[in-house]
C-alpha positions in Angstrom: -27.8 10.0 5.7 -26.1 8.6 2.6 -22.4 7.8 2.8 -20.6 6.9 -0.5 -18.8 3.6 -0.5 -15.2 3.7 0.6 -12.9 3.9 -2.4 -11.0 0.8 -3.5 -7.4 0.9 -4.7 -5.3 -1.6 -6.7 -1.7 -1.9 -5.5 0.4 -1.5 -8.7 3.9 -1.4 -7.3 5.9 -1.8 -4.1 9.1 0.3 -3.7 11.6 0.7 -0.9 12.1 4.1 0.6 15.3 5.8 -0.8 16.9 5.5 2.7 16.7 1.7 2.4 19.6 1.8 -0.1 18.1 -0.6 -2.6 16.1 -0.3 -5.8 13.6 -3.1 -5.2 11.4 -4.5 -2.4 11.9 -8.1 -1.4 10.1 -10.6 -3.5 8.0 -11.7 -0.5 6.6 -8.2 -0.1 6.0 -7.7 -3.8 4.3 -11.0 -4.2 2.0 -10.5 -1.2 0.9 -6.9 -2.0 1.1 -6.3 -5.8 -2.1 -6.5 -7.7 -4.4 -6.8 -4.7 -7.4 -4.5 -4.5 -8.5 -3.1 -1.1 -10.1 -0.2 0.7 -8.0 1.8 3.1 -9.3 -0.3 6.0 -8.7 -3.5 4.1 -5.1 -2.4 3.5 -4.5 -1.9 7.2 -5.8 -5.5 7.7 -3.8 -6.8 4.8 -0.5 -5.3 6.2 -1.2 -6.7 9.6 -1.9 -10.2 8.1 1.6 -10.0 6.5 3.2 -8.9 9.8 3.7 -5.4 8.6 2.6 -2.1 10.1 0.5 0.3 7.9 1.9 3.7 8.5 0.2 6.3 6.2 -1.8 7.1 3.1 -1.1 10.0 0.7 -3.4 11.2 -2.0 -3.4 14.3 -4.0 -2.3 15.6 -7.4 -3.2 12.4 -9.0 -0.8 10.4 -6.7 -2.0 7.7 -4.4 0.4 5.9 -2.1 0.5 4.0 1.2 3.5 3.3 3.4 4.2 0.2 5.4 7.0 -1.0 7.6 8.0 -4.6 7.6 10.9 -6.0 9.6 12.3 -2.6 10.3 12.2 -1.5 6.6 9.9 1.0 4.9 8.1 0.5 1.6 5.7 2.6 -0.5 2.7 0.9 -2.1 1.8 2.8 -5.3 -2.0 2.7 -5.7 -4.4 3.2 -8.5 -8.0 4.0 -7.7 -10.4 1.4 -9.1 -13.9 2.2 -10.5 -15.5 1.9 -7.0 
């Protein structure tokens, strides 16, 4: 049976959760994640390789976002689907 390839996303922005009390994610987090392209499984591995925990993925209404936790802080990864 045919299964379509898993969708690939580009990470276009990294933002802290509002509860974090800051307007921007640490430079280390932004530098590591921004502009990378990955499937959902690859994002889990990417987060793990950075020492972060992949928490969830949200998609709907034209919005694509993943959440990670790093050093006790939460961040949203804004995603853009690529052509795949």
